[in-house]
Steps between C-alpha positions, in 0.01 A plus 500: 500500500439143618505200270126448567420827322623391153194292409280786616690746280470263205122473558469877520695537174268254325194687628648822367515367140226653291442796729305788347697770326234767509612846584449589869267780607656820628531543876303804619686747720210684661646642822500192721785464751594153370470381140582138412656458156318176419446531123851422390623361168828305489775416254787258577847592376727189526798683351456808720589702190172688432489873570228756564521599135406142407208515744369817333558359154510150355453314828187693600267234351671214684362593846238261642291507814684338791382155602501454787467871585828652609328693779374198692705206378867416447631442153754255644879519485630621165824620353314706235431867520124557537353812335170640631269753341227681696248745363386765751231765477578790733210727589562870501430522872728201572811619320808554716774313689462132571726230645538188285556206739609147429370322811781242495801587717735283294501590132811565295394785269189651341551777242201726411440709185196721435328622185514861621874484551773513236530234232762302693511684830466286813221630720578291810705204622460295812631175650788359699758597239381861478611756757208578729352846467219444749561328835224240491461131584391410143639619167364849429541757222350847435271564200344836413184404306351758256129492413391291206549151364858373517710185472756362746764251384693303762793261461539247788812290573541298820662186636204430727140417416361726228205658682404863438242639742510855358305783664476876476471682835440848611815585705321576826282190474802273441676612819188440708444153353864393547519587870309193619693269267837637607402463866394136448815403309724684745342322796536152348860569392590641843359187663726287278806713578424498873461122492830460315699732728356333810597159364849629416547638851381175657715287271808710576438503874425126518761398239226323304587442135141404416369828641760705312408326171133559576577869556675514163194346330263746670711807421535390134123453484448847652717654226295300248185656650644848453578423136156350435301781664723781369616639833868473402444705182302761692766535772825424313398553135652159421450135583722345767704308247774615259365604161133528604468129446197275527377502863457124485879485550427562867276193496807300395697650790215411732486150353873450562454601864188280522701201379769574757235537773353160413843337508568652842155463658357172371635157600565415135787263580254267672185540292582649158865455417433546128388859567844606629688479166193622308446810713873566521528471122204733444642753745837485325331532161304804618817662632682440170198639313504817707875552487575395142195517274272787597748787513647420156235341273319703240186652648278356226619146573453503878125430515529200274774310676406141578597557865306818570497626860137403539566156351796441734286612794223259396753215490634583848138530617406157366807330645446674834134399522577136427796492744306678776198269447726196525652634825148564637383151413811373681387676817673838487223739609666834410499387136124569495569872499722466191239293318224753579718801419621368169156377400382860552793618288418240233138621497622856453730393216214312333280809526780714355550253216128504407500879519812539286358253245186711462266236640419713803442875477760747628340635816617633832436161659672291231804730532524537878431139602786341299730791587455461875462123505869473609401693813278211607789266420737708711257505792469121486875471478525733798270277702718203402818692584357581842419132541846404389649749745276366774604145419859612480464675834351185652777291353762742622339503844511121511861507391581765761322305776686186401823698485432653842436157644818370344687802632352444846609137495841597367528771767417253774752257358759777480432602860554141607814476293627837625437398862692179450771690312520755783543222754771346285660843458503557876659161554750572224568840656578337831724250324673780314554691824655192652715449191596868503613473861706196407652687207580799720652274763714336229610834355880543524470852641312668788139608432298722733131601483402823684174679561495811282382735777620361833817340351434196722648175373234274346729224373872414479659192347763303692792683334357836609446369852856366514649826371297753694384318819716193545203265429301659782159661455555787260385830642675719245312793356560638157662812630821684547634244755580261211741749343815656641423796278129600538515671158514154336159419649352824363659441157347151476151627585534791255584260214202282593272801504628634168535184288269258680797274561860527616746252347860418601563812702851475648508607865638412842296317771563347849484130588380353832836582663493858375776438248470694173446305177458611141180381323301542180150584626185457287154607619148473352155592637255204521170407664546237771183344645311823437770720654725750317849358524853540367719211396874551559759264345862537617799365311819503710788633288752555777733236353464655157587839639809349663599339169443826317735675740758226450456522122547875521830451679601229251413731211717772649787250532442379141499854368829566678647179351367595159675834529823324583450262207439788265814669622693175447353465152601852417852427624499180293392686187770757551754220551385320184521820303852554626601139426347522156698812422822361646462161327389618158809717447764226539271253318477740208880533501532122501247463216685755285835335572357158406370638174837658416687181589259302287609703200866419558505144637509221242540189716187296568585444864539872559176571314319249721632666814392842365152359428470374858609840628240674277228260618593567863482875439157461339389280791615758752311776311188279498533446874526876554196565271297234684581652835414849380179376334400321818563826681252671263239240597560535869500879493214722391373235255580400145432773244428369148619726224253375243510547130433319176672162527582257216499170685626306195810719469556479875506119484748498210728756666507305826573173323781661295660648812480168686648314202790748479565462872492117483656396168542144616124452543211528258213748549217464246216749449159447336289817523172593334445857391267661755359854516679753712390527862563737789780410737836584654745352246813509724324329792339234278841449338652434845217259584541305174883507527475355852292210366739433207815534711345277767424238229857521361643480850324173583521338156779259395809647339391394153127535569258732324250753632178561302322834524155527335248788465140442395152643546228318693169689496556835672846412635858493376672180620882467527646158586863428596590131498836349604643150510615500861380300798178703538341640815353262758121533526511600865734793430338643184333782688777565749765568238331835437554601860773747585844341564360147460705243309415136430680224680801367312582829326778605732761441228326744265565867576195710580340725764135385481379835365454439125172306506370715784557816294352336190168426676486850647554659157246275323241551775547876476407468129181306588642163392600170658808278499524135600717191457422143399676192368572407138391150395852426370666644810596842614315807628236697307444861610181667367454878502155646412425867427152646423450640152220751575749785460619341178145497364465866595820574310360317195192721501647833607870489416801520738456693824745744653725377779353536840556398859305217665552431870495140604 
């Protein structure tokens, strides 16, 4: 209900004060087809707690005559239950079945009790919240009236206007009377639906948001029509809203779409900017009301919310009229349709408000005119939407014409640009052809261009002319005459046909003198000045073939020499093995004899001579071991017999042995305790002994040799430092070469194998060995071995011995 209806309701309430409470006369039931129950007494029940027993008992004297009459006037909106009492006098000839109708399609519930029924038995019930028993447009119930004077009690509860146009109908007369009404309401509702679906189709086809919103407003209004005229209850037995809710909810939906239509159709940004946030806020408020409040609020509280659907619609209506009027005054002609349409809707709402307040009687006209007033609004909106579409079409046409003109100008400009670009491209193409000919002439190998079908020569660079025609006019055809073996020509064409290109095909060709030459031929199919052609590039490899033949002969000679060398090496190894066996026996005899003599001889001079003999024997054994070890390197390769190796113990053992062999010199050891690693202990012992013996050999007679072992990151580092002359910087790498000895060492015995073997052994273990100079003088040898195997031993324990080829 609109805000304008409240003063009218208040006036009606004041007029109702002091109404007569005389008992109403009975309504005669004398056989007429339609009997209006006009003499009705009422009793308001604010608590909704009274029962039919109370109506028959203590509350019977509280009934008063209705003012205004409930048949013709609304009692307004109320949350109370309204009890009605009607006396009827049924003639004997009129007794029988009647239909009790409540000629209001939207009424929550009306319960009916009769005096001829049981004390508390319900005789009939009708309304939106009662399952329909009779398919009719208005609320209808069946009453079987007996002859005599009786009383009907009715309890009415509704969220709409409390109006009770009650009538008793003969069944056949009711169906005849309803046919014309149903036809009228169906026609008007169908017009609304047809208008909405047409607008939706147009809006979808034309991608017009305003038309789609208009379609939503029309379709919502059409559903509102069905709820107001009762067609939805007759067809579906329920209103088109969850919970059989108040049909004015659909007016809120329509109002939301109306607000969106105004925002999309009217030029509000130019003429009524204030309306944009107001209409948007009202639309959002209506949406929140529909989604949040109506499905969950108590049904008794819904009609008395401050923001009722009708009140929200009135607010949107007022804002829309003012905004549309402002746009019309600013010169926007389509706004006239909105002003006229919403003024018609406002008039209908005013008429409905006066009717619901009881100021105007409840008649067919006062019900139908406000109900279908939105149809006039929708028609006006439709006229405006058509105008908006027409204006939009005109605007789009202007835009398209302007765009076509721009496109025409751009097309002409592009044609001009493309023509100029084509001329530049042709010039560039000619330049490129000239450059290509220059490139082909500068190519370091012959290039020929043949016609694909006739094999006639189309182009040949100067190298091709010199090779195949002696710089004369080239009349060569791409045919078998170029090849001593015609099969080469067929093979080249087959590769071109199969792969699309033939690259570096080795074959034999003839030069201008008919001499054969070996070439790498490459061929590709191209388009040359609109003709199918084949490009042949020839790379003369005759010299390479000659070199290959010479290299083949040289390789055969080298293989023969290598066989001789291997035979000599085998002879050498056999000789070394024999010498080793022949030398070791007498040396062992000498060593044993020296040891026995050492036990018997007491003189110092004799002991010194025995010591020199023992040292010479040890030296000779070392020479034999070095030669045999070198033979292992030069043979099938060094085989490491790896196992768990204690590097700390190895350093101490080597130092002790060196000290025992050289009692006149000092050998000092400083070794950290390191984890065991994998290695060949005998070979590493030889490598370390070679370094220590080399240091003792080149140190002064009373000098000292320092051997140190430490850990640096993931490596074990062994250093051997002496106090000799050191190694010149230019010879520090060469001393590890086989048989190489530094200058000035001729007086010191040696074969030049010790350091060479040391590097080979260390390298086989994945390490390095090098030499530098000590700051205080002397040489400093540094041996580094990786500790990854040592770390593995720390985690997993010692490994079994194994072989490792190096």
